[in-house]
N, C-alpha and C positions, 0 to 999 in steps of 0.2 A: 390585730386585736383591737378594737376600741373601748376602752375604759369608761364605764357611765357614771356618769356623776348626781350626785341625788341632791336633791334639793328639799326642802320643807319652807313651813311658812318665815321663818328667822334664820334658817341658814341656808348654804350653797355648799356641796364638796362633798369630798368620803370623811366618814371619820371610824374609822377601826379602833379596837381597844385589844391591848394585850394585857394579859394576868399571868401570873404562875403563882401556883399555890405549891406548897413544902408542906410533910406533916413534922410533927413535933420533933424533935431532935433530928431531923433530916435521917431517919429511918428511912431501908431501900424497902418500902411495903411494894412500889410497883414493878419489883423486879417479877412479881407474879402474874401471868397472863388473864387468870380468871379477875384478880383486881382488878387491872385494866381495863377490861372488857364492861365491868359492873360499873365502872368510874364515867366511861366513857360513852354508855347507856342512859347514866342518871345526868349528866351535862347536855347530852341530849335531849334528853325529858325535857329539861331546866328551861332551856333555851327555846323550845315548841311552845311551853306553857306560856314562857314573857315575851314571845312574837321578837327574839332576838334571832340572828343568824350565826349560828356556832361556822365558823370558818375551817377553823383546825384545831387537834385536839393531841397534843402528841405528848409522850410518858418518855420523861427519865427515869435512873432507876429510883431516884429520890425529889421527885417533884415533878410536877405537870404545867405544861405548856396550853393555854388558850386563847384563840384569837378571834374576836366577837367583831359582829356587823350590824349597823342599825339595834345599837343601844342607846341610843339620846333621851329617851325617855325614861333612863332610871340613872341614879348617881351609880359612880364606881362601888363604894361601902355596897349598896344594894346588892348591885349584883355579886359581888364576893360572897358575901352571904347567903344570897338563893342559892350559887353553887355549889360553894362548901359546904353551907348547910345539907343539902338536898344528899349530895354527896357521899356524905358521913354518915347519914344514915341509912343508905341504900349497902353499904359495907358492912356496918355492923351488923 
């Protein structure tokens, strides 16, 4: 299987972003399947709105791992703000 290399006006290659989010005091809130579903759906919705590709979204008992592709038009703090803010609103 060949890997496709992306190119744009000022770059050539692959660029993936790995983010890990943890709740305050590292509480075990992600043990609940309902919260996992809501957060996963929220992350997919944000990715769709931002035109980035969410490759992987995995849950631990007290943290979330997300792996993003095609994110170069945003900064890392912007992406963290969008993903964390939207999922927090959805869960509440």
